[in-house]
C-alpha positions in Angstrom: 60.2 176.1 -8.2 63.9 176.5 -7.4 66.0 173.5 -6.6 69.7 173.1 -6.0 71.5 169.8 -6.4 74.4 169.7 -4.0 77.5 167.5 -3.3 80.6 168.0 -1.3 84.0 166.3 -0.9 85.7 166.2 2.4 89.0 165.4 4.3 87.3 162.4 5.9 84.1 160.9 7.1 83.3 162.5 10.5 82.9 166.2 11.1 82.8 165.5 14.8 86.5 164.4 14.5 87.4 167.7 12.9 87.1 166.7 9.2 86.4 169.6 6.9 84.8 170.3 3.5 87.3 170.7 0.6 84.9 171.0 -2.4 81.4 172.2 -3.0 79.4 171.7 -6.2 75.8 172.9 -6.9 73.6 172.8 -9.9 70.5 174.9 -10.0 67.1 173.6 -11.4 64.2 175.9 -12.2 60.9 174.2 -12.6 62.9 170.9 -13.1 65.2 172.2 -15.8 68.8 173.1 -15.5 69.1 176.9 -15.4 72.8 176.9 -16.4 73.7 178.4 -13.0 76.2 176.4 -10.9 78.3 177.0 -7.9 81.7 175.3 -7.6 84.4 176.0 -5.1 87.5 174.2 -3.7 88.1 175.1 0.0 91.3 175.0 2.1 90.4 172.8 5.1 93.2 174.0 7.3 94.1 170.4 8.1 95.4 167.3 6.3 93.3 165.3 3.9 93.1 161.6 4.9 94.9 159.3 2.5 91.8 157.2 2.1 89.8 160.3 1.1 92.4 161.3 -1.5 91.9 157.8 -3.0 88.2 158.6 -3.4 88.3 162.2 -4.8 92.0 162.7 -5.8 92.2 166.2 -4.1 95.5 166.6 -2.4 96.8 168.8 0.4 99.1 170.6 -2.1 96.2 171.4 -4.4 94.2 173.0 -1.6 97.0 175.0 -0.1 96.2 178.3 -1.9 92.3 177.9 -1.9 90.1 180.2 0.3 89.0 178.9 3.6 85.3 178.3 4.3 84.7 181.6 6.0 85.9 183.5 2.9 83.3 181.7 0.7 80.5 181.2 3.1 78.4 184.3 2.1 78.5 183.4 -1.6 77.7 179.7 -1.0 74.9 180.2 1.4 73.3 182.9 -0.7 73.3 180.4 -3.6 71.4 177.8 -1.7 69.2 180.1 0.4 65.5 179.4 0.0 66.0 176.5 -2.5 64.9 172.9 -2.2 68.2 171.0 -1.8 68.6 167.7 -3.5 71.5 165.6 -1.9 72.4 161.9 -2.1 72.9 160.8 1.5 71.9 164.2 2.8 72.9 163.8 6.5 76.5 163.4 5.4 76.7 166.7 3.4 74.4 168.6 5.7 76.3 167.6 8.7 79.5 168.9 7.2 78.0 172.2 6.2 76.4 172.7 9.5 79.8 172.0 11.2 81.5 174.6 9.0 78.8 177.2 9.7 79.0 176.5 13.4 82.7 177.2 13.3 81.9 180.7 12.0 79.9 181.7 15.1 77.2 184.3 15.0 73.7 183.8 13.6 74.3 181.9 10.4 71.8 179.1 11.2 71.7 175.5 10.2 71.0 174.4 6.6 67.5 173.1 7.5 66.5 176.6 8.5 67.4 177.9 5.0 66.2 175.1 2.8 64.0 172.1 2.5 66.1 169.0 2.0 65.4 166.0 -0.2 67.5 162.9 0.3 67.7 160.9 -3.0 69.3 158.0 -1.2 66.2 157.6 0.9 64.0 158.1 -2.2 66.0 155.4 -4.1 65.6 152.9 -1.2 61.9 153.4 -1.2 61.7 152.9 -5.0 64.2 150.1 -5.2 64.3 148.2 -1.9 67.0 145.7 -1.5 69.1 146.9 -4.5 72.3 148.9 -4.6 71.4 152.6 -4.5 74.7 154.4 -4.7 75.1 157.0 -7.4 76.8 154.6 -9.9 74.1 152.0 -9.5 71.4 154.6 -10.1 73.2 155.8 -13.2 73.1 152.3 -14.6 69.5 151.8 -13.6 68.3 155.0 -15.1 70.6 155.2 -18.1 72.5 158.3 -17.0 76.0 158.7 -18.4 78.7 158.6 -15.7 81.7 157.6 -17.8 83.6 160.7 -16.8 83.3 159.7 -13.1 86.7 158.0 -12.6 87.0 159.9 -9.2 84.4 161.6 -7.1 84.1 165.4 -7.8 81.5 167.6 -6.2 80.4 169.5 -9.3 80.4 166.5 -11.6 78.6 164.4 -9.0 76.0 167.2 -8.6 75.4 167.3 -12.4 75.1 163.5 -12.5 72.7 163.5 -9.5 70.6 166.2 -11.2 70.1 163.8 -14.1 69.4 160.9 -11.8 66.9 162.8 -9.7 65.0 164.0 -12.8 64.9 160.4 -14.1 63.7 159.0 -10.7 60.9 161.6 -10.4 59.7 161.5 -14.0 57.4 158.5 -13.4 59.1 156.6 -16.4 60.5 153.6 -14.6 60.1 149.8 -14.9 57.9 150.0 -18.1 60.2 148.1 -20.4 60.0 144.3 -21.0 63.8 143.5 -21.4 66.3 143.4 -18.6 69.6 142.6 -17.0 70.8 141.7 -13.6 72.5 143.8 -10.9 73.8 143.3 -7.4 71.6 143.9 -4.4 72.7 145.4 -1.1 73.9 142.0 0.1 76.0 141.3 -3.0 73.4 138.9 -4.6 71.7 139.5 -7.9 68.3 140.8 -8.6 66.4 141.1 -11.9 66.2 144.6 -13.4 63.4 145.1 -15.9 64.2 148.5 -17.4 65.5 148.5 -20.9 66.9 151.5 -22.9 65.1 152.0 -26.2 67.1 152.6 -29.3 67.2 156.2 -30.5 66.4 155.1 -34.1 63.5 152.8 -33.1 60.5 152.7 -35.5 57.5 154.6 -34.3 54.7 152.5 -32.7 51.7 151.8 -35.0 48.4 153.5 -34.2 45.3 151.5 -34.9 42.0 153.3 -35.1 38.9 151.5 -33.6 36.3 150.1 -35.8 32.7 151.2 -35.8 31.8 148.1 -33.8 34.5 148.8 -31.2 33.3 152.4 -30.9 29.7 151.3 -30.3 30.8 148.8 -27.7 32.9 151.5 -26.0 29.9 153.9 -26.0 27.6 151.2 -24.5 30.1 150.7 -21.7 30.3 154.4 -20.9 26.5 154.5 -20.9 26.4 151.7 -18.3 29.1 153.3 -16.2 27.4 156.7 -16.3 24.1 155.1 -15.2 25.7 153.1 -12.3 27.6 156.2 -11.2 24.7 158.6 -11.2 26.0 160.6 -14.1 29.6 160.8 -12.8 31.4 158.8 -15.6 34.7 160.7 -15.8 35.2 160.1 -19.5 31.9 161.8 -20.3 32.4 164.6 -17.7 35.8 165.5 -19.1 34.5 165.4 -22.7 31.7 167.9 -22.1 
């Protein structure tokens, strides 16, 4: 299974108002493991970057002045994502900008959804953690993903971080610990968070073998289950 974790940075918030992509970052996963392949490109937007956007990602008009325009990198970028399952945090934002860039090229390039299946990790996070903050920084804290290098947004760095978050979110290993801390919810209040990171040097858990009496009681229970289920006791079916 080929997946591509994707993030973009832009000149502003609305492609309908002429805002453009200025950075693309992608991380490839094969069978849920980073393959080592990435795609990273800065793009000359052929317009000014909003001051508010610069405060978020730090990418200036001067820095982008000698970068290629989207039409020059479109083939390479679209080939990289073609046929993959795209993993994006707040997918409508990034997909909307990519579709707007592709539409400007004319011809039969086609929308992103025609090339890829899209997974929105923001929707996934809201389903898993309703009422909590589910931005990327909050998810890093929740799942123990290191984001200490994220002083500003950056497409490739954010894609790398999102890849770690996505793998943690879909590993089935959440909310099993007993310790906890508190975090803000979507409304600014606090909610209890039950996950706790285990120390790397923790002692191994003890393993206790059952006694003869416990084995006998277990076997008697399986015999009863097998009888009641008409010989369909899964423990015994799987052991034969």
